[in-house]
Kinemage of the C-alpha trace (Angstrom):
@kinemage 1
@onewidth
@group {chain A} dominant
@subgroup {mainchain}
@vectorlist {calphas} color= white
{ca unk a 1} P 25.319 2.952 -181.985
{ca unk a 2} L 22.458 0.567 -181.264
{ca unk a 3} L 23.207 -2.066 -183.895
{ca unk a 4} L 23.144 -5.638 -182.496
{ca unk a 5} L 22.305 -4.589 -178.961
{ca unk a 6} L 18.875 -5.983 -178.180
{ca unk a 7} L 16.376 -8.654 -179.055
{ca unk a 8} L 17.578 -12.232 -178.952
{ca unk a 9} L 20.991 -11.329 -177.573
{ca unk a 10} L 19.619 -10.920 -174.029
{ca unk a 11} L 20.378 -8.013 -171.716
{ca unk a 12} L 21.731 -8.145 -168.197
{ca unk a 13} L 21.078 -4.863 -166.390
{ca unk a 14} L 21.539 -4.215 -162.692
{ca unk a 15} L 18.204 -3.810 -160.936
{ca unk a 16} L 19.058 -0.384 -159.502
{ca unk a 17} L 20.090 0.884 -162.959
{ca unk a 18} L 16.909 -0.510 -164.525
{ca unk a 19} L 14.632 0.965 -161.858
{ca unk a 20} L 16.378 4.347 -161.575
{ca unk a 21} L 15.887 4.782 -165.330
{ca unk a 22} L 12.184 3.823 -165.195
{ca unk a 23} L 12.671 0.407 -166.805
{ca unk a 24} L 11.028 -0.406 -170.096
{ca unk a 25} L 8.809 2.188 -171.709
{ca unk a 26} L 5.505 0.294 -171.728
{ca unk a 27} L 4.370 2.041 -174.912
{ca unk a 28} L 6.759 -0.286 -176.747
{ca unk a 29} L 5.791 -3.892 -177.366
{ca unk a 30} L 8.396 -4.160 -180.118
{ca unk a 31} L 11.802 -2.450 -179.774
{ca unk a 32} L 11.367 -1.951 -176.007
{ca unk a 33} L 14.913 -3.167 -175.454
{ca unk a 34} L 16.345 -0.734 -178.012
{ca unk a 35} L 14.388 2.149 -176.506
{ca unk a 36} L 15.800 1.326 -173.057
{ca unk a 37} L 19.328 0.954 -174.385
{ca unk a 38} L 19.046 4.249 -176.231
{ca unk a 39} L 18.376 5.954 -172.881
{ca unk a 40} L 21.022 3.994 -170.941
{ca unk a 41} L 23.705 4.393 -173.623
{ca unk a 42} L 24.099 8.048 -172.667
{ca unk a 43} L 24.912 7.255 -169.011
{ca unk a 44} L 26.467 3.793 -168.795
{ca unk a 45} L 29.170 1.670 -170.328
{ca unk a 46} L 28.085 -1.557 -172.005
{ca unk a 47} L 30.055 -4.756 -172.305
{ca unk a 48} L 29.672 -8.199 -173.763
{ca unk a 49} L 29.647 -11.205 -171.459
{ca unk a 50} L 31.499 -14.022 -173.253
{ca unk a 51} L 28.963 -16.690 -172.322
{ca unk a 52} L 26.096 -18.387 -174.134
{ca unk a 53} L 22.443 -18.052 -173.173
{ca unk a 54} L 19.432 -20.042 -174.249
{ca unk a 55} L 16.645 -17.965 -175.790
{ca unk a 56} L 13.292 -18.869 -177.271
{ca unk a 57} L 13.236 -19.741 -180.961
{ca unk a 58} L 9.436 -19.810 -181.286
{ca unk a 59} L 9.279 -17.150 -183.983
{ca unk a 60} L 11.644 -19.240 -186.134
{ca unk a 61} L 9.259 -22.197 -185.993
{ca unk a 62} L 6.762 -20.280 -188.138
{ca unk a 63} L 9.117 -17.951 -190.015
{ca unk a 64} L 12.394 -18.459 -191.807
{ca unk a 65} L 15.646 -17.080 -190.411
{ca unk a 66} L 15.762 -14.656 -193.366
{ca unk a 67} L 12.158 -13.507 -192.817
{ca unk a 68} L 12.699 -12.787 -189.103
{ca unk a 69} L 15.946 -10.918 -189.686
{ca unk a 70} L 14.532 -8.825 -192.536
{ca unk a 71} L 11.531 -7.946 -190.343
{ca unk a 72} L 13.890 -6.988 -187.495
{ca unk a 73} L 15.941 -4.801 -189.822
{ca unk a 74} L 12.834 -3.054 -191.170
{ca unk a 75} L 11.497 -2.369 -187.651
{ca unk a 76} L 14.931 -1.241 -186.440
{ca unk a 77} L 15.129 1.307 -189.275
{ca unk a 78} L 11.601 2.535 -188.497
{ca unk a 79} L 12.496 2.842 -184.798
{ca unk a 80} L 15.605 4.875 -185.604
{ca unk a 81} L 13.481 7.183 -187.796
{ca unk a 82} L 11.165 7.817 -184.840
{ca unk a 83} L 8.025 5.899 -185.810
{ca unk a 84} L 5.409 5.618 -183.052
{ca unk a 85} L 5.523 2.364 -180.993
{ca unk a 86} L 2.044 1.310 -182.178
{ca unk a 87} L 3.104 1.627 -185.829
{ca unk a 88} L 6.197 -0.491 -185.096
{ca unk a 89} L 4.050 -3.178 -183.481
{ca unk a 90} L 1.528 -3.250 -186.328
{ca unk a 91} L 4.228 -3.449 -188.998
{ca unk a 92} L 6.123 -6.183 -187.145
{ca unk a 93} L 2.958 -8.249 -186.853
{ca unk a 94} L 2.381 -7.845 -190.587
{ca unk a 95} L 5.885 -9.052 -191.390
{ca unk a 96} L 6.105 -12.259 -189.326
{ca unk a 97} L 3.732 -14.891 -187.980
{ca unk a 98} L 3.429 -15.128 -184.199
{ca unk a 99} L 2.779 -18.360 -182.250
{ca unk a 100} L 0.492 -16.656 -179.734
{ca unk a 101} L -1.751 -15.344 -182.501
{ca unk a 102} L -1.962 -18.715 -184.227
{ca unk a 103} L -2.660 -20.584 -180.956
{ca unk a 104} L -5.410 -18.137 -179.967
{ca unk a 105} L -7.411 -18.554 -183.188
{ca unk a 106} L -10.445 -20.867 -183.064
{ca unk a 107} L -9.975 -24.329 -184.529
{ca unk a 108} L -13.302 -24.187 -186.352
{ca unk a 109} L -15.147 -21.269 -187.886
């Protein structure tokens, strides 16, 4: 099962495992970690490292915790149903605001 296996949790994968399985599928901009895990799950055992990591919280600066998690759930369900990576990306960008998009917009029109 892929629930709670990617995204903000951070993945540690041995380089040889990553490379021998062709790394991330570059078609995916969203859910790339889940797509990789889905392939690796069949061959490797996963474990949880009982340590904390620091991850970026940028998306929470512009979106509520609830909004981000509901968007993640929606995209996860779409991924599991086999939606194309481009559709996942477009839907995700509709559901939450992204700092890069806001910073790249002109200040004056």
